[in-house]
C-alpha positions as CSV (number, residue, x, y, z in Angstrom):
1,F,-6.3,7.2,9.3
2,R,-3.8,5.2,11.2
3,I,-1.9,2.6,9.2
4,L,-0.3,1.0,12.3
5,G,-3.5,-0.3,13.9
6,D,-4.5,1.7,17.0
7,F,-1.1,3.4,17.3
8,K,-1.8,7.1,17.8
9,H,1.7,8.5,17.4
10,N,2.8,7.6,13.9
11,D,4.4,11.1,13.5
12,S,6.7,10.5,16.5
13,L,7.5,6.9,15.9
14,S,10.9,7.6,14.5
15,E,11.9,9.3,17.8
16,C,12.0,5.8,19.4
17,F,15.3,5.1,17.5
18,E,18.8,5.7,18.8
19,N,20.5,7.1,15.7
20,I,19.7,9.2,12.6
21,E,20.2,6.2,10.3
22,E,17.5,4.2,12.1
23,E,15.2,7.3,12.2
24,R,15.5,7.6,8.4
25,V,14.8,4.0,7.9
26,C,11.7,4.2,10.1
27,N,10.5,7.3,8.2
28,S,11.0,5.5,5.0
29,F,8.9,2.5,6.2
30,I,6.1,4.9,7.4
31,S,6.1,6.6,4.0
32,W,6.0,3.2,2.2
33,F,3.2,2.0,4.5
34,N,1.1,5.1,3.9
35,D,1.7,5.1,0.1
36,G,1.1,1.4,-0.2
37,S,-2.4,1.7,1.2
38,H,-3.4,4.3,-1.3
39,G,-1.8,3.3,-4.6
40,I,-0.3,0.7,-6.8
41,S,3.5,0.4,-6.7
42,D,4.2,-0.9,-10.2
43,D,6.6,2.0,-10.7
44,L,8.4,1.6,-7.4
45,F,12.0,2.8,-7.5
46,V,14.5,1.8,-4.8
47,Q,18.0,3.3,-4.7
48,S,20.7,1.2,-3.0
49,Q,22.2,2.9,0.1
50,D,24.9,2.0,2.6
51,T,22.2,1.0,5.1
52,S,22.6,-2.7,5.9
53,I,19.8,-5.3,5.7
54,E,20.3,-5.9,9.4
55,T,19.4,-2.2,10.1
56,Y,16.2,-2.5,8.1
57,L,15.3,-5.7,9.9
58,K,16.1,-4.2,13.3
59,V,14.0,-1.1,12.6
60,F,11.1,-3.2,11.1
61,E,11.0,-5.3,14.3
62,K,11.2,-2.3,16.6
63,I,8.2,-0.7,14.8
64,F,6.1,-3.7,15.7
65,K,7.3,-3.6,19.3
66,E,6.8,0.1,19.8
67,T,3.3,-0.1,18.3
68,G,2.3,-3.0,20.5
69,H,2.2,-5.6,17.8
70,E,5.2,-7.8,18.7
71,A,3.0,-11.0,18.7
72,H,1.9,-10.3,15.2
73,Y,5.6,-9.7,14.1
74,K,6.6,-13.0,15.7
75,M,3.8,-14.9,14.1
76,M,4.5,-13.5,10.6
77,M,8.3,-14.0,10.9
78,R,7.6,-17.5,12.3
79,I,9.5,-16.8,15.6
80,K,8.4,-18.8,18.6
């Protein structure tokens, strides 16, 4: 099962990032993607960290680019 449509290297996706903070954010997203497809998140717990919103947005965008879905990202984010 591949959550990121046709991308065969989900396990190594975090290696595309330049620093450990971005790798951790990427791994967090992958865990959330996979969990979200198999359960209900009514008991979701999120703990605040020092990671900035900008870092999360940067990693989120790069995941789409690295997996070949940049056009979908732009469409959903309403970027022309």
